[in-house]
Structure formats: structure tokens, C-alpha cells
C-alpha positions in Angstrom: 44.7 -29.4 -6.2 44.7 -31.2 -9.5 47.9 -33.1 -10.9 48.5 -34.7 -13.6 50.3 -38.3 -13.2 51.2 -41.3 -15.8 48.0 -42.5 -15.3 46.0 -39.7 -15.2 44.8 -37.1 -13.2 44.7 -37.0 -9.4 42.7 -34.6 -7.1 43.7 -33.7 -3.8 41.5 -31.8 -1.5 42.2 -31.3 2.2 39.4 -28.8 4.5 41.4 -26.6 6.9 39.8 -25.8 10.1 41.6 -22.7 10.7 43.9 -20.7 8.5 45.2 -21.1 5.4 47.9 -22.6 3.4 51.0 -20.5 3.1 52.2 -20.9 -0.6 55.6 -20.7 -2.4 56.6 -17.6 -4.7 55.0 -17.7 -8.0 56.7 -17.6 -11.3 55.4 -14.8 -13.4 53.0 -16.7 -15.8 51.4 -17.4 -12.2 52.5 -20.9 -12.2 53.5 -22.8 -8.8 55.9 -25.8 -9.2 56.6 -27.8 -6.0 58.6 -30.8 -5.0 56.9 -33.3 -3.4 58.9 -32.6 -0.6 57.9 -29.2 -0.3 53.7 -30.0 -1.0 54.4 -32.8 2.0 55.7 -29.8 4.4 52.7 -27.4 3.3 49.9 -29.4 4.2 51.4 -30.6 7.4 51.3 -27.1 7.9 54.9 -26.2 8.3 56.3 -22.6 7.4 57.9 -22.6 4.3 60.1 -19.4 4.9 61.6 -21.7 8.2 63.4 -24.1 5.9 65.4 -21.4 4.0 
């Protein structure tokens, strides 16, 4: 994941041993906007649909 922060770009990388990340719904433009909390939960493997 490539993220722009005030000082420049940050590259985040995580290799999964199995499975895939559950991504939230995309906008019509194909963009996905996440809060920091949602990103942390997603990377931790917590199902996002359980939070609704």
C-alpha cells in the first residue's frame, strides 16, 4: 500500500501466509478510503462486516 504523508510517501507491505485481506466497498471511481482504525483491523484479520 502506498500512502502519502506530510513528509513523503510511505510504503506498507505485509505478506500473508494464507488467505487474503477483506477490502471495504469501493467508490464508483475505484478508490478506497480507509480510516487508520479500519486499516489496523483489516491488517489484523478482523472481518469488517462484523463491526457493522
